[in-house]
A tleap script that builds the chain and sets N, CA, C and O, in Angstrom:
source leaprc.protein.ff14SB
mol = sequence {
  NMET ASN ILE ALA ILE GLY CYS ASP HIE ALA
  GLY TYR PRO LEU LYS VAL ALA VAL GLU ASP
  LYS LEU LEU LYS GLU GLY TYR GLY VAL MET
  ASP VAL GLY THR GLU SER THR GLU SER VAL
  ASP TYR PRO ILE TYR GLY LYS SER VAL GLY
  ARG ALA VAL ALA SER GLY LEU ALA ASP ARG
  GLY ILE VAL ILE CYS GLY SER GLY ILE GLY
  ILE SER ILE ALA ALA ASN LYS VAL LYS GLY
  VAL ARG CYS ALA LEU CYS THR SER VAL GLU
  MET ALA GLU MET SER ARG ARG HIE ASN ASP
  ALA ASN VAL LEU ALA MET GLY ALA ARG MET
  ILE GLU GLN ASP LEU ALA PHE GLU ILE VAL
  ASP LYS TRP LEU THR THR ASP PHE GLU GLY
  GLY LYS HIE LEU ARG ARG ILE ASN MET LEU
  ASP CGLU
}
set mol.1.N position { 0.968 -1.313 0.085 }
set mol.1.CA position { -0.091 -0.152 -0.026 }
set mol.1.C position { 0.769 1.144 0.108 }
set mol.1.O position { 1.564 1.198 1.046 }
set mol.2.N position { 0.655 2.322 -0.868 }
set mol.2.CA position { 1.271 3.174 -0.901 }
set mol.2.C position { 0.421 4.601 0.118 }
set mol.2.O position { -0.758 4.848 -0.133 }
set mol.3.N position { 1.215 5.469 1.278 }
set mol.3.CA position { 0.830 6.475 1.835 }
set mol.3.C position { 1.036 7.615 0.962 }
set mol.3.O position { 1.832 7.392 0.050 }
set mol.4.N position { 0.455 8.953 1.004 }
set mol.4.CA position { 0.704 10.021 0.997 }
set mol.4.C position { 0.471 10.616 2.781 }
set mol.4.O position { -0.277 10.510 3.753 }
set mol.5.N position { 1.456 11.137 2.398 }
set mol.5.CA position { 1.729 11.948 3.913 }
set mol.5.C position { 2.255 13.555 3.944 }
set mol.5.O position { 3.267 14.064 3.463 }
set mol.6.N position { 1.330 14.037 4.582 }
set mol.6.CA position { 1.969 15.846 5.010 }
set mol.6.C position { 1.642 16.514 5.623 }
set mol.6.O position { 0.618 16.175 6.215 }
set mol.7.N position { 1.922 17.215 5.794 }
set mol.7.CA position { 1.988 18.271 7.601 }
set mol.7.C position { 2.197 19.441 7.371 }
set mol.7.O position { 2.875 19.714 6.381 }
set mol.8.N position { 1.800 20.255 8.017 }
set mol.8.CA position { 2.496 21.557 8.591 }
set mol.8.C position { 4.021 21.713 8.873 }
set mol.8.O position { 4.985 21.076 8.448 }
set mol.9.N position { 3.883 23.202 10.082 }
set mol.9.CA position { 4.823 23.056 10.759 }
set mol.9.C position { 4.474 22.112 12.155 }
set mol.9.O position { 5.153 21.268 12.739 }
set mol.10.N position { 3.852 22.356 12.271 }
set mol.10.CA position { 3.249 21.443 13.758 }
set mol.10.C position { 3.384 20.318 12.905 }
set mol.10.O position { 4.239 20.426 12.026 }
set mol.11.N position { 2.735 19.260 12.965 }
set mol.11.CA position { 2.667 18.384 12.856 }
set mol.11.C position { 4.117 17.757 11.677 }
set mol.11.O position { 3.934 16.937 10.777 }
set mol.12.N position { 5.300 18.322 11.971 }
set mol.12.CA position { 6.385 17.964 11.579 }
set mol.12.C position { 7.130 16.745 11.885 }
set mol.12.O position { 7.504 15.796 11.196 }
set mol.13.N position { 7.281 17.169 13.617 }
set mol.13.CA position { 7.321 16.124 14.482 }
set mol.13.C position { 7.258 15.028 13.746 }
set mol.13.O position { 7.947 14.472 12.891 }
set mol.14.N position { 5.787 14.782 14.551 }
set mol.14.CA position { 5.303 13.762 14.853 }
set mol.14.C position { 4.837 12.601 12.954 }
set mol.14.O position { 4.604 11.393 12.907 }
set mol.15.N position { 4.861 13.402 11.986 }
set mol.15.CA position { 4.687 13.583 10.500 }
set mol.15.C position { 6.792 12.209 9.882 }
set mol.15.O position { 7.230 11.462 9.007 }
set mol.16.N position { 7.170 12.879 11.252 }
set mol.16.CA position { 8.387 11.945 10.237 }
set mol.16.C position { 8.975 10.733 11.356 }
set mol.16.O position { 9.859 9.877 11.402 }
set mol.17.N position { 7.788 11.310 12.263 }
set mol.17.CA position { 7.959 9.098 13.636 }
set mol.17.C position { 6.692 8.046 12.775 }
set mol.17.O position { 6.496 6.843 12.607 }
set mol.18.N position { 6.195 9.038 12.483 }
set mol.18.CA position { 4.778 8.469 11.750 }
set mol.18.C position { 5.685 7.682 10.240 }
set mol.18.O position { 5.761 6.464 10.073 }
set mol.19.N position { 6.153 8.502 9.503 }
set mol.19.CA position { 6.320 8.051 8.331 }
set mol.19.C position { 7.575 6.670 8.547 }
set mol.19.O position { 7.344 5.552 8.085 }
set mol.20.N position { 8.636 6.936 9.171 }
set mol.20.CA position { 9.655 6.193 10.013 }
set mol.20.C position { 8.641 5.188 9.999 }
set mol.20.O position { 8.601 4.641 8.897 }
set mol.21.N position { 8.075 4.886 10.552 }
set mol.21.CA position { 6.933 3.489 11.150 }
set mol.21.C position { 6.447 3.202 9.847 }
set mol.21.O position { 7.081 2.247 9.398 }
set mol.22.N position { 5.664 3.584 9.113 }
set mol.22.CA position { 5.510 2.851 8.229 }
set mol.22.C position { 6.346 2.805 7.026 }
set mol.22.O position { 6.158 1.850 6.273 }
set mol.23.N position { 6.966 3.409 6.810 }
set mol.23.CA position { 8.559 2.812 6.271 }
set mol.23.C position { 9.160 1.198 6.345 }
set mol.23.O position { 9.275 0.314 5.497 }
set mol.24.N position { 9.509 1.295 7.932 }
set mol.24.CA position { 10.124 -0.167 8.889 }
set mol.24.C position { 8.545 -1.142 8.281 }
set mol.24.O position { 8.541 -2.355 8.067 }
set mol.25.N position { 7.952 -0.683 8.198 }
set mol.25.CA position { 6.607 -1.921 8.124 }
set mol.25.C position { 6.746 -2.168 6.500 }
set mol.25.O position { 6.767 -3.211 5.847 }
set mol.26.N position { 6.813 -1.083 6.200 }
set mol.26.CA position { 6.730 -2.137 4.578 }
set mol.26.C position { 6.035 -1.258 3.182 }
set mol.26.O position { 6.114 -1.363 1.958 }
set mol.27.N position { 5.283 -0.295 4.222 }
set mol.27.CA position { 4.701 0.578 3.107 }
set mol.27.C position { 5.272 1.608 2.767 }
set mol.27.O position { 5.999 2.157 3.594 }
set mol.28.N position { 5.071 2.313 1.125 }
set mol.28.CA position { 5.190 2.914 0.448 }
set mol.28.C position { 4.429 4.595 0.905 }
set mol.28.O position { 3.287 4.956 1.188 }
set mol.29.N position { 5.683 5.245 0.790 }
set mol.29.CA position { 5.358 6.717 1.412 }
set mol.29.C position { 5.633 7.508 0.320 }
set mol.29.O position { 6.594 7.246 -0.403 }
set mol.30.N position { 4.816 8.561 0.088 }
set mol.30.CA position { 5.096 9.701 -0.867 }
set mol.30.C position { 5.168 10.929 0.300 }
set mol.30.O position { 4.145 11.612 0.246 }
set mol.31.N position { 5.716 11.190 0.901 }
set mol.31.CA position { 6.406 12.568 1.663 }
set mol.31.C position { 6.272 13.453 0.606 }
set mol.31.O position { 6.879 13.444 -0.464 }
set mol.32.N position { 5.028 14.575 1.186 }
set mol.32.CA position { 4.628 15.619 0.014 }
set mol.32.C position { 5.378 17.010 0.825 }
set mol.32.O position { 5.889 18.040 0.386 }
set mol.33.N position { 5.201 16.568 1.961 }
set mol.33.CA position { 6.270 17.960 2.750 }
set mol.33.C position { 5.454 18.199 3.866 }
set mol.33.O position { 4.369 17.629 3.978 }
set mol.34.N position { 6.035 19.283 5.011 }
set mol.34.CA position { 6.887 19.818 4.341 }
set mol.34.C position { 8.225 19.356 5.268 }
set mol.34.O position { 8.248 18.282 5.870 }
set mol.35.N position { 9.107 20.130 5.286 }
set mol.35.CA position { 10.326 19.617 5.698 }
set mol.35.C position { 11.119 20.144 6.723 }
set mol.35.O position { 12.334 20.339 6.752 }
set mol.36.N position { 10.323 20.329 7.487 }
set mol.36.CA position { 10.689 21.579 8.913 }
set mol.36.C position { 9.530 21.977 9.636 }
set mol.36.O position { 8.402 21.813 9.169 }
set mol.37.N position { 9.781 22.584 10.955 }
set mol.37.CA position { 9.527 23.385 11.888 }
set mol.37.C position { 9.539 24.328 11.270 }
set mol.37.O position { 10.124 24.919 12.177 }
set mol.38.N position { 9.441 25.046 10.559 }
set mol.38.CA position { 9.210 26.722 9.465 }
set mol.38.C position { 7.841 26.758 9.341 }
set mol.38.O position { 7.108 25.891 8.866 }
set mol.39.N position { 7.483 28.089 9.918 }
set mol.39.CA position { 6.006 28.252 9.415 }
set mol.39.C position { 5.120 27.754 8.127 }
set mol.39.O position { 5.451 28.542 7.241 }
set mol.40.N position { 4.516 27.181 7.782 }
set mol.40.CA position { 4.337 27.789 6.500 }
set mol.40.C position { 2.156 26.796 6.443 }
set mol.40.O position { 1.373 26.294 7.250 }
set mol.41.N position { 2.187 26.933 5.743 }
set mol.41.CA position { 0.843 26.784 4.997 }
set mol.41.C position { -0.220 25.862 4.719 }
set mol.41.O position { -0.646 25.673 3.579 }
set mol.42.N position { -0.825 25.055 6.150 }
set mol.42.CA position { -1.431 23.975 6.060 }
set mol.42.C position { -2.443 23.802 4.919 }
set mol.42.O position { -2.885 22.656 4.838 }
set mol.43.N position { -2.897 24.657 4.042 }
set mol.43.CA position { -3.905 23.859 3.283 }
set mol.43.C position { -3.140 23.109 2.221 }
set mol.43.O position { -3.439 22.000 1.780 }
set mol.44.N position { -1.854 24.047 1.780 }
set mol.44.CA position { -0.642 23.669 0.647 }
set mol.44.C position { -1.225 22.186 0.431 }
set mol.44.O position { -2.053 21.719 -0.352 }
set mol.45.N position { -0.054 21.390 1.965 }
set mol.45.CA position { 0.120 20.114 1.964 }
set mol.45.C position { -1.218 19.287 2.037 }
set mol.45.O position { -1.198 18.325 1.269 }
set mol.46.N position { -2.115 19.392 2.605 }
set mol.46.CA position { -3.502 18.787 2.847 }
set mol.46.C position { -3.886 19.065 1.602 }
set mol.46.O position { -4.623 18.165 1.199 }
set mol.47.N position { -3.718 19.925 0.789 }
set mol.47.CA position { -4.197 19.190 -0.760 }
set mol.47.C position { -3.338 18.720 -1.610 }
set mol.47.O position { -3.580 18.189 -2.695 }
set mol.48.N position { -2.053 18.969 -0.982 }
set mol.48.CA position { -1.266 18.164 -1.645 }
set mol.48.C position { -1.416 16.505 -2.068 }
set mol.48.O position { -1.200 15.803 -3.056 }
set mol.49.N position { -2.025 16.315 -0.412 }
set mol.49.CA position { -1.987 14.623 -0.250 }
set mol.49.C position { -3.400 13.919 -0.477 }
set mol.49.O position { -3.649 12.715 -0.531 }
set mol.50.N position { -4.248 15.008 -0.596 }
set mol.50.CA position { -5.536 15.198 -1.879 }
set mol.50.C position { -5.222 14.331 -2.581 }
set mol.50.O position { -5.168 13.104 -2.492 }
set mol.51.N position { -4.994 15.106 -3.361 }
set mol.51.CA position { -4.774 14.913 -5.259 }
set mol.51.C position { -3.885 13.897 -5.568 }
set mol.51.O position { -3.590 13.193 -6.534 }
set mol.52.N position { -3.483 14.104 -4.139 }
set mol.52.CA position { -2.424 12.330 -4.467 }
set mol.52.C position { -3.403 11.267 -4.253 }
set mol.52.O position { -3.310 10.304 -5.014 }
set mol.53.N position { -4.638 11.242 -3.066 }
set mol.53.CA position { -5.328 9.837 -3.447 }
set mol.53.C position { -6.065 10.432 -4.111 }
set mol.53.O position { -6.732 10.775 -3.135 }
set mol.54.N position { -6.630 10.934 -5.004 }
set mol.54.CA position { -7.543 11.545 -5.576 }
set mol.54.C position { -7.286 10.732 -6.858 }
set mol.54.O position { -8.187 10.039 -7.330 }
set mol.55.N position { -6.204 10.799 -7.364 }
set mol.55.CA position { -5.380 9.964 -9.052 }
set mol.55.C position { -5.063 9.436 -8.843 }
set mol.55.O position { -4.165 8.926 -9.513 }
set mol.56.N position { -5.538 8.865 -7.416 }
set mol.56.CA position { -4.683 7.374 -7.913 }
set mol.56.C position { -2.900 7.014 -7.412 }
set mol.56.O position { -2.421 5.889 -7.266 }
set mol.57.N position { -2.279 8.170 -7.252 }
set mol.57.CA position { -0.911 8.047 -6.841 }
set mol.57.C position { -0.412 7.428 -5.447 }
set mol.57.O position { 0.591 6.722 -5.340 }
set mol.58.N position { -1.108 7.733 -4.587 }
set mol.58.CA position { -1.588 6.860 -3.458 }
set mol.58.C position { -2.842 6.355 -3.351 }
set mol.58.O position { -3.697 7.009 -3.947 }
set mol.59.N position { -3.350 5.016 -2.550 }
set mol.59.CA position { -3.565 4.546 -1.543 }
set mol.59.C position { -4.717 5.367 -0.721 }
set mol.59.O position { -5.940 5.439 -0.602 }
set mol.60.N position { -3.816 5.789 -0.361 }
set mol.60.CA position { -4.016 6.223 1.089 }
set mol.60.C position { -3.497 7.257 1.564 }
set mol.60.O position { -2.278 7.207 1.395 }
set mol.61.N position { -4.056 8.861 2.461 }
set mol.61.CA position { -3.075 9.435 3.016 }
set mol.61.C position { -3.035 9.467 4.770 }
set mol.61.O position { -3.683 8.762 5.543 }
set mol.62.N position { -1.882 10.709 5.128 }
set mol.62.CA position { -1.819 10.994 5.916 }
set mol.62.C position { -1.566 12.895 6.631 }
set mol.62.O position { -0.530 13.365 7.102 }
set mol.63.N position { -2.783 13.513 6.470 }
set mol.63.CA position { -1.942 14.562 7.084 }
set mol.63.C position { -2.344 14.593 8.535 }
set mol.63.O position { -3.005 13.802 9.208 }
set mol.64.N position { -1.622 15.992 8.889 }
set mol.64.CA position { -1.307 16.189 10.652 }
set mol.64.C position { -0.822 17.819 10.631 }
set mol.64.O position { 0.157 18.175 9.974 }
set mol.65.N position { -1.338 18.412 11.141 }
set mol.65.CA position { -1.436 20.037 11.783 }
set mol.65.C position { -1.081 19.266 13.027 }
set mol.65.O position { -0.972 18.099 13.404 }
set mol.66.N position { -0.905 20.985 13.659 }
set mol.66.CA position { -1.079 21.032 15.023 }
set mol.66.C position { -2.385 20.335 16.027 }
set mol.66.O position { -2.420 19.479 16.911 }
set mol.67.N position { -3.598 21.392 15.217 }
set mol.67.CA position { -5.332 20.614 15.697 }
set mol.67.C position { -5.779 19.638 15.155 }
set mol.67.O position { -6.616 18.852 15.598 }
set mol.68.N position { -4.964 19.627 13.639 }
set mol.68.CA position { -6.070 17.859 12.437 }
set mol.68.C position { -6.606 18.943 12.002 }
set mol.68.O position { -6.016 19.333 10.995 }
set mol.69.N position { -7.596 19.710 12.360 }
set mol.69.CA position { -8.568 20.486 11.707 }
set mol.69.C position { -8.514 21.509 10.415 }
set mol.69.O position { -9.280 21.652 9.462 }
set mol.70.N position { -7.098 22.260 10.845 }
set mol.70.CA position { -7.168 22.742 9.105 }
set mol.70.C position { -7.238 22.217 7.914 }
set mol.70.O position { -7.809 22.469 6.853 }
set mol.71.N position { -6.106 20.963 8.577 }
set mol.71.CA position { -4.867 20.518 7.247 }
set mol.71.C position { -6.351 18.999 6.929 }
set mol.71.O position { -6.355 18.648 5.749 }
set mol.72.N position { -6.965 18.562 7.448 }
set mol.72.CA position { -8.708 18.201 7.496 }
set mol.72.C position { -9.236 18.929 6.246 }
set mol.72.O position { -9.163 18.604 5.061 }
set mol.73.N position { -9.578 19.599 6.614 }
set mol.73.CA position { -10.484 20.853 5.734 }
set mol.73.C position { -10.053 20.884 4.548 }
set mol.73.O position { -10.762 20.632 3.574 }
set mol.74.N position { -8.325 21.328 4.471 }
set mol.74.CA position { -8.046 21.734 3.266 }
set mol.74.C position { -8.666 20.131 2.399 }
set mol.74.O position { -9.627 19.839 1.686 }
set mol.75.N position { -7.670 19.533 2.880 }
set mol.75.CA position { -7.792 17.595 2.349 }
set mol.75.C position { -9.157 17.427 1.766 }
set mol.75.O position { -9.402 17.046 0.621 }
set mol.76.N position { -9.872 17.702 2.536 }
set mol.76.CA position { -11.706 17.446 2.097 }
set mol.76.C position { -11.966 17.953 1.004 }
set mol.76.O position { -12.476 17.201 0.174 }
set mol.77.N position { -11.655 19.711 0.529 }
set mol.77.CA position { -11.308 19.988 -1.323 }
set mol.77.C position { -11.243 19.831 -2.403 }
set mol.77.O position { -11.631 20.426 -3.409 }
set mol.78.N position { -10.333 18.346 -2.027 }
set mol.78.CA position { -10.237 17.744 -3.153 }
set mol.78.C position { -11.899 16.602 -2.959 }
set mol.78.O position { -12.521 16.119 -2.013 }
set mol.79.N position { -12.058 16.615 -4.820 }
set mol.79.CA position { -13.179 16.181 -4.975 }
set mol.79.C position { -12.696 14.494 -4.864 }
set mol.79.O position { -11.639 14.268 -5.452 }
set mol.80.N position { -13.365 13.258 -4.163 }
set mol.80.CA position { -13.074 12.191 -3.962 }
set mol.80.C position { -11.899 11.198 -2.647 }
set mol.80.O position { -11.247 10.164 -2.494 }
set mol.81.N position { -12.409 12.786 -1.841 }
set mol.81.CA position { -11.087 12.088 -0.208 }
set mol.81.C position { -12.457 12.259 -0.188 }
set mol.81.O position { -13.384 12.560 -0.939 }
set mol.82.N position { -12.146 11.836 1.398 }
set mol.82.CA position { -13.161 11.268 2.890 }
set mol.82.C position { -12.192 11.209 3.745 }
set mol.82.O position { -11.697 10.162 4.161 }
set mol.83.N position { -11.750 12.723 4.167 }
set mol.83.CA position { -10.597 12.826 5.263 }
set mol.83.C position { -11.418 12.652 6.904 }
set mol.83.O position { -12.529 13.121 7.151 }
set mol.84.N position { -10.367 11.697 8.102 }
set mol.84.CA position { -11.341 12.007 8.852 }
set mol.84.C position { -10.811 12.095 9.315 }
set mol.84.O position { -10.011 11.159 9.329 }
set mol.85.N position { -10.457 13.543 10.510 }
set mol.85.CA position { -9.691 13.678 11.602 }
set mol.85.C position { -10.120 12.891 13.107 }
set mol.85.O position { -11.233 12.985 13.623 }
set mol.86.N position { -9.100 12.196 13.599 }
set mol.86.CA position { -9.092 11.133 14.521 }
set mol.86.C position { -8.069 10.907 15.796 }
set mol.86.O position { -6.868 10.639 15.760 }
set mol.87.N position { -8.739 11.057 16.677 }
set mol.87.CA position { -8.566 11.202 18.479 }
set mol.87.C position { -8.132 10.212 18.770 }
set mol.87.O position { -6.980 10.096 19.187 }
set mol.88.N position { -9.227 8.909 18.575 }
set mol.88.CA position { -8.896 7.870 19.363 }
set mol.88.C position { -9.070 6.764 17.723 }
set mol.88.O position { -9.527 6.925 16.591 }
set mol.89.N position { -8.336 5.564 18.568 }
set mol.89.CA position { -8.464 4.219 18.053 }
set mol.89.C position { -9.776 3.753 17.814 }
set mol.89.O position { -9.898 2.607 17.380 }
set mol.90.N position { -10.775 4.441 18.023 }
set mol.90.CA position { -12.004 3.960 17.396 }
set mol.90.C position { -12.708 4.129 16.916 }
set mol.90.O position { -13.509 3.274 16.540 }
set mol.91.N position { -12.779 5.542 16.643 }
set mol.91.CA position { -12.506 6.496 15.518 }
set mol.91.C position { -11.689 6.808 14.561 }
set mol.91.O position { -11.971 7.644 13.703 }
set mol.92.N position { -10.664 6.213 14.606 }
set mol.92.CA position { -10.124 5.435 13.402 }
set mol.92.C position { -10.884 4.805 12.803 }
set mol.92.O position { -11.241 5.110 11.665 }
set mol.93.N position { -11.411 3.512 13.610 }
set mol.93.CA position { -11.159 1.629 13.073 }
set mol.93.C position { -13.089 2.762 12.801 }
set mol.93.O position { -13.337 2.609 11.605 }
set mol.94.N position { -13.903 3.384 13.253 }
set mol.94.CA position { -14.934 3.704 12.319 }
set mol.94.C position { -14.892 4.042 11.313 }
set mol.94.O position { -15.245 3.197 10.490 }
set mol.95.N position { -14.368 5.708 10.644 }
set mol.95.CA position { -14.006 6.154 9.830 }
set mol.95.C position { -13.771 5.478 8.581 }
set mol.95.O position { -14.028 5.785 7.417 }
set mol.96.N position { -12.887 3.881 9.431 }
set mol.96.CA position { -12.481 2.859 8.281 }
set mol.96.C position { -14.035 2.523 7.959 }
set mol.96.O position { -14.414 3.140 6.963 }
set mol.97.N position { -14.987 1.739 8.521 }
set mol.97.CA position { -15.356 0.846 9.179 }
set mol.97.C position { -16.868 1.610 7.738 }
set mol.97.O position { -17.012 1.261 6.566 }
set mol.98.N position { -17.420 2.326 8.286 }
set mol.98.CA position { -18.019 3.275 7.860 }
set mol.98.C position { -18.430 4.060 6.865 }
set mol.98.O position { -19.449 3.935 6.187 }
set mol.99.N position { -17.625 4.847 6.804 }
set mol.99.CA position { -17.111 5.920 5.644 }
set mol.99.C position { -15.999 5.767 5.125 }
set mol.99.O position { -15.815 6.599 4.236 }
set mol.100.N position { -14.966 4.915 5.311 }
set mol.100.CA position { -14.278 3.809 4.079 }
set mol.100.C position { -13.602 6.118 4.106 }
set mol.100.O position { -13.901 7.030 3.335 }
set mol.101.N position { -12.863 6.105 5.132 }
set mol.101.CA position { -12.230 7.430 4.985 }
set mol.101.C position { -10.702 6.989 4.063 }
set mol.101.O position { -9.890 6.111 4.354 }
set mol.102.N position { -10.688 7.773 3.097 }
set mol.102.CA position { -9.320 7.485 2.446 }
set mol.102.C position { -8.253 8.444 2.779 }
set mol.102.O position { -7.393 8.597 1.912 }
set mol.103.N position { -8.137 9.168 3.948 }
set mol.103.CA position { -7.378 9.777 4.129 }
set mol.103.C position { -7.512 10.002 5.769 }
set mol.103.O position { -8.659 9.908 6.206 }
set mol.104.N position { -6.670 10.232 6.525 }
set mol.104.CA position { -6.112 9.538 7.867 }
set mol.104.C position { -5.777 11.387 8.505 }
set mol.104.O position { -4.565 11.556 8.378 }
set mol.105.N position { -6.451 12.711 9.105 }
set mol.105.CA position { -6.030 13.058 9.988 }
set mol.105.C position { -5.906 13.333 11.167 }
set mol.105.O position { -6.909 13.273 11.877 }
set mol.106.N position { -4.332 13.811 11.867 }
set mol.106.CA position { -4.449 14.059 13.302 }
set mol.106.C position { -4.051 15.030 13.544 }
set mol.106.O position { -3.751 15.800 12.632 }
set mol.107.N position { -3.901 15.357 14.778 }
set mol.107.CA position { -3.543 17.212 15.260 }
set mol.107.C position { -2.797 16.235 16.564 }
set mol.107.O position { -3.160 15.398 17.391 }
set mol.108.N position { -1.577 16.917 16.161 }
set mol.108.CA position { 0.087 16.436 16.175 }
set mol.108.C position { -0.080 17.742 18.382 }
set mol.108.O position { 0.607 17.445 19.359 }
set mol.109.N position { -0.809 18.574 18.370 }
set mol.109.CA position { -0.812 19.073 19.636 }
set mol.109.C position { -1.622 18.731 20.403 }
set mol.109.O position { -1.640 19.089 21.581 }
set mol.110.N position { -2.896 17.552 19.566 }
set mol.110.CA position { -3.958 16.671 20.674 }
set mol.110.C position { -3.418 15.362 21.175 }
set mol.110.O position { -3.502 14.890 22.309 }
set mol.111.N position { -2.975 14.982 20.344 }
set mol.111.CA position { -1.963 13.161 20.941 }
set mol.111.C position { -0.983 13.433 21.140 }
set mol.111.O position { -0.310 14.463 21.192 }
set mol.112.N position { -0.858 12.309 21.281 }
set mol.112.CA position { 0.491 11.109 21.859 }
set mol.112.C position { 1.196 10.750 20.333 }
set mol.112.O position { 0.690 10.805 19.213 }
set mol.113.N position { 1.953 10.537 20.570 }
set mol.113.CA position { 3.207 9.884 19.682 }
set mol.113.C position { 2.714 8.181 19.920 }
set mol.113.O position { 2.626 7.455 18.930 }
set mol.114.N position { 2.558 7.904 20.640 }
set mol.114.CA position { 2.127 6.091 20.883 }
set mol.114.C position { 0.996 6.211 20.673 }
set mol.114.O position { 0.794 5.469 19.712 }
set mol.115.N position { -0.672 7.057 21.171 }
set mol.115.CA position { -2.102 6.767 20.265 }
set mol.115.C position { -1.931 7.655 18.713 }
set mol.115.O position { -2.913 7.927 18.022 }
set mol.116.N position { -0.669 7.989 18.376 }
set mol.116.CA position { -0.795 8.540 16.869 }
set mol.116.C position { -0.604 7.301 16.409 }
set mol.116.O position { -1.300 6.941 15.460 }
set mol.117.N position { 0.679 6.096 17.156 }
set mol.117.CA position { 0.909 5.081 15.749 }
set mol.117.C position { -0.160 4.218 16.187 }
set mol.117.O position { -0.236 3.408 15.263 }
set mol.118.N position { -0.882 3.958 16.896 }
set mol.118.CA position { -1.972 2.804 17.315 }
set mol.118.C position { -3.360 3.508 16.315 }
set mol.118.O position { -3.954 2.740 15.560 }
set mol.119.N position { -3.692 4.663 16.377 }
set mol.119.CA position { -4.754 5.061 15.032 }
set mol.119.C position { -4.488 4.613 13.783 }
set mol.119.O position { -5.272 4.128 12.966 }
set mol.120.N position { -2.508 4.947 13.630 }
set mol.120.CA position { -2.150 4.620 12.628 }
set mol.120.C position { -2.908 3.647 11.887 }
set mol.120.O position { -3.711 3.663 10.954 }
set mol.121.N position { -2.138 2.435 12.956 }
set mol.121.CA position { -2.256 1.198 12.588 }
set mol.121.C position { -3.769 0.504 12.642 }
set mol.121.O position { -3.661 -0.634 12.185 }
set mol.122.N position { -4.614 0.678 12.886 }
set mol.122.CA position { -6.084 0.553 12.960 }
set mol.122.C position { -6.709 0.745 11.746 }
set mol.122.O position { -7.507 0.023 11.147 }
set mol.123.N position { -6.102 2.125 11.385 }
set mol.123.CA position { -7.238 2.741 10.127 }
set mol.123.C position { -6.654 2.200 9.584 }
set mol.123.O position { -7.445 1.383 9.112 }
set mol.124.N position { -4.721 1.724 8.809 }
set mol.124.CA position { -4.471 1.158 7.304 }
set mol.124.C position { -5.322 -0.686 7.486 }
set mol.124.O position { -5.792 -1.345 6.559 }
set mol.125.N position { -5.243 -1.200 9.421 }
set mol.125.CA position { -5.820 -2.146 8.949 }
set mol.125.C position { -7.277 -2.658 9.280 }
set mol.125.O position { -7.412 -3.508 10.159 }
set mol.126.N position { -8.291 -2.198 8.647 }
set mol.126.CA position { -9.640 -1.723 9.412 }
set mol.126.C position { -10.514 -1.418 8.005 }
set mol.126.O position { -10.463 -0.255 7.604 }
set mol.127.N position { -11.668 -2.810 6.880 }
set mol.127.CA position { -11.906 -2.436 6.386 }
set mol.127.C position { -13.259 -2.044 5.848 }
set mol.127.O position { -14.226 -2.274 6.574 }
set mol.128.N position { -13.423 -1.577 4.868 }
set mol.128.CA position { -15.320 -0.760 4.518 }
set mol.128.C position { -15.613 -1.860 4.657 }
set mol.128.O position { -15.045 -2.860 4.219 }
set mol.129.N position { -17.079 -1.721 5.656 }
set mol.129.CA position { -18.156 -2.970 5.694 }
set mol.129.C position { -19.307 -2.285 4.172 }
set mol.129.O position { -20.200 -3.002 3.720 }
set mol.130.N position { -19.150 -1.476 3.851 }
set mol.130.CA position { -20.013 -2.144 2.764 }
set mol.130.C position { -21.337 -1.638 2.609 }
set mol.130.O position { -21.650 -0.597 3.187 }
set mol.131.N position { -21.999 -2.140 2.027 }
set mol.131.CA position { -23.712 -2.298 1.689 }
set mol.131.C position { -24.349 -1.273 2.700 }
set mol.131.O position { -23.467 -0.414 2.716 }
set mol.132.N position { -25.151 -0.911 3.396 }
set mol.132.CA position { -26.134 0.728 3.810 }
set mol.132.C position { -25.184 1.711 4.432 }
set mol.132.O position { -25.729 2.625 5.051 }
set mol.133.N position { -23.491 1.705 4.379 }
set mol.133.CA position { -23.161 2.755 4.509 }
set mol.133.C position { -22.737 2.594 2.921 }
set mol.133.O position { -22.730 3.703 2.387 }
set mol.134.N position { -22.354 1.449 1.949 }
set mol.134.CA position { -21.596 2.507 0.761 }
set mol.134.C position { -22.949 3.115 0.333 }
set mol.134.O position { -22.630 4.001 -0.460 }
set mol.135.N position { -24.115 3.103 0.429 }
set mol.135.CA position { -25.364 4.094 -0.208 }
set mol.135.C position { -24.661 5.150 0.415 }
set mol.135.O position { -23.946 5.857 -0.295 }
set mol.136.N position { -24.745 5.363 1.584 }
set mol.136.CA position { -24.387 6.756 2.264 }
set mol.136.C position { -22.829 7.341 1.571 }
set mol.136.O position { -22.787 8.539 1.293 }
set mol.137.N position { -21.735 6.589 1.340 }
set mol.137.CA position { -20.901 7.077 0.926 }
set mol.137.C position { -20.739 7.779 -1.199 }
set mol.137.O position { -19.730 8.300 -1.673 }
set mol.138.N position { -21.699 7.587 -1.746 }
set mol.138.CA position { -21.913 7.904 -2.633 }
set mol.138.C position { -23.665 8.381 -2.598 }
set mol.138.O position { -24.533 8.044 -3.404 }
set mol.139.N position { -23.806 9.264 -1.381 }
set mol.139.CA position { -24.624 10.295 -1.187 }
set mol.139.C position { -22.946 11.311 -1.172 }
set mol.139.O position { -22.278 12.037 -1.908 }
set mol.140.N position { -22.940 10.953 -0.339 }
set mol.140.CA position { -21.847 12.240 -0.454 }
set mol.140.C position { -20.756 13.146 -1.165 }
set mol.140.O position { -20.209 14.245 -1.067 }
set mol.141.N position { -20.792 11.640 -2.185 }
set mol.141.CA position { -19.686 11.911 -3.793 }
set mol.141.C position { -20.672 12.448 -4.720 }
set mol.141.O position { -20.122 12.930 -5.710 }
set mol.142.N position { -22.368 12.555 -4.740 }
set mol.142.CA position { -23.218 13.503 -5.527 }
set mol.142.C position { -23.206 14.699 -5.874 }
set mol.142.O position { -24.124 15.154 -6.556 }
savepdb mol mol.pdb
quit
């Protein structure tokens, strides 16, 4: 599975840790930036990850900013993206199971690294249930 990952300055340290973990686990990673803690605008990176997923260059995406809110909004501006901001393992599971989320957003200032790793693990290993949820997903794309 290929995963696009991007962040703003506040999310940079967590992005580096998540990217390292993904690479060690054998995932392909497309890093769209940023590359430091110097102040940048999160919409650039949220939309870049969104475009990579929507175009098929990446199977899924992960975006990280301070709260996770702004970058998730930016990713969701890209048609075909279903970005879910998750602050718990349960939210990550449900975002995949019921919403077929193809981009995960996290807030680096909201959660600890260990929890972020658990969220990523659950999100990457949970399948979409389909059924009635597929009808709802299709309604989102109308």
